[in-house]
Structures are given as C-alpha cells and as structure tokens.
N, C-alpha and C positions, 0 to 999 in steps of 0.2 A: 808414833802417831796411831790413833785408834783407827778402827775400821771407818773409811770416809763414806760409806753407803750402807743401806740396809741389806743384810744378807739374803740370798735368796730362800724362799720358803721350801724348795725341795731339798731333800737331804742327800740324794745320790744322783750319779750321773755327772754330765758337764754342764758348765755355765759359761757364758760368753759375756765379756764386759767390754764396754768402750768408755775410756776415760778422756776427758778434756782437761788439760792442765795449764793454767795461765800463770807464767812466772811474774814476779814483782818486776817492774821496771828495771833494766839492766842486769837482771839475773838469769836471763835466758841460757846463756853458755854454762852457768853454774847447774841449772836444772838439766841441760842436755847432758853434762858429764854424770850427774846422778843417775838419770835414766839409763845411760850406757852402763853403769855399774849394776842397776837392778836387772837389766836385760842380761847381762853376762851371767848372774846368778840364775835367772830364770830359765836361761837356755842350758844350764849345766844338770848333771845328774843330782845335785844337791837339793833340787826342787822337783821332784818327779810328779807332783800333782799339777805342774804347770805345763800345759800343752802348747800354747802359743803366747808369745809376748812380743809384739812389734810396736815400734816407736816412730813417730813422724814429727817434723817440726815444720810449721808454716814459714815459707820464705818470703812471700809477698805481704806487705801490709804489716800486721801485728806478728814479729817474729818471735814473740815471746809466748806463743801458743803452741802447745804440743797435743798430739792425740796418741792414745795407747790402746791397742787392740789385744785383748787378753782372753784365754781360755783355760779354764782350771777344772780339774776333777774334784767334785764334792764328796765328802764334806770337809776335807782337810787342806786341799789345794790353796785356797784363797788365805785361810789362816796362816799356812806356813809361809806363803809369799808376803803378807803384810806384817809378819812378825820378823822377818830376815833383816839383818843389819843394814843392807843398802836402802831398803824402804824406809826403815826408821830414820836413817840419817838424812834422807830426803825431807821427812816430816819435821825433824828437829832443826833443819837448816834455816827455816823461815824464809826461804826463797820462793815459795808457793803462794801466789795471791789468791788463786781459786782452783778448786778441784770438783768436777762434777763427772760422776759415774753412773752409767746406765747399763742395766743388764738387758741382753738381747735373747730373744727366743732362738735357740740354736736351730729349730727347724724351719725358720724363715726361709733360708736359701732354697731348701728342698721344696717347700710349698710353692715358691715363686717359679723354680725351675719346672715343676710339674705342670705349670700353666703357661709356659712360654711356647710359642709356635716353633715348628721345625725351621732349622736354619734356611735362609733364603726367602721365607715368606714374610709378608708384612701383616701386622694386625695392630689395631690402635685400640689400646686399653688403658685403663688406670695403672695396672701393674706394670706394663711396658713403659709408660710415661715416667713413672716414678723411677724406675731403674735407669732410663736414659739421663734423667735429670741428675741423679746422683752420679752416674758414670762421668758425665762431662761437666762437672762443675768447675768453675773457674778457680784458679789459685793454684800456685805450685807448692808441691810438699817434698820434703827430702827425707829419705830413709837414714838413719845413723845408728850407731852402735854395732856391736860384735859382728 
C-alpha cells in the first residue's frame, strides 16, 4: 500500500496522525486482527521512529469503524511504519473500504492547556466548550491489541 496521505511538510521533529479506517462489511474482525499485528510491531524496538500507536474499534452502531492514534519521528518514522510487512498486508488484504488520515498539530494540547482556567473555577469559552464536546461524545469504543 502506498502512503495513504500527504506527507507532512516539515522534515524533522514529531508528527501526530489520526486515522479513521472503515472495514468492508463483514471484514471488521479481519481488520482488527491486522491492526493488532501492526500495533505489535509498532510497539516493538523494530520501529524506533514510532512513539505512539493506539487503536480503538467502535462498538455501537457501525462496528466496522476503527480509529488509530499515531505519533512518529520525522523524517523516517512514517516511512518505516508504512513499509513494514503488517501494514503492507492490511493494504493488500482488500478488507479496507475507506481510509482517512489527518495530521494534527502536536502543540495543540499545550496551547489549549495554557488557556485553561485553574481547577475548580468555571469559565465559558469556545475552547472549553469544544473540549467538553469532544470529551463527552456519545458512543462506546474499545481498546484492543497488544
């Protein structure tokens, strides 16, 4: 499978990716097994450029939807991950109906936390409203793998 997204423009440092994977109908268990194999390698010393690789599967509604939270060291972490045998096997399996990968600004959390009020105080702002909406979103998810 070739790179399923546009590589970041920066050439050093870290990059955070969030991937939404939709399995073909009836192939969710196969995709889950493939993601578990990918995670096992990503969590090993064989992928030193991978700092984080976490997977979840939606349990309610469309259980063929997975989210992957990834963090890589540039420039080689992503390339090593996507060229590894388990990742290539998932791509060759034909079990994935859709793959959407977004790059996230790694300083987002630091900027949001800098603007948060001290614990125990209330403040209404767009930033805290967005955080609350994300934190308490409906739908159950399950962690799987390694």
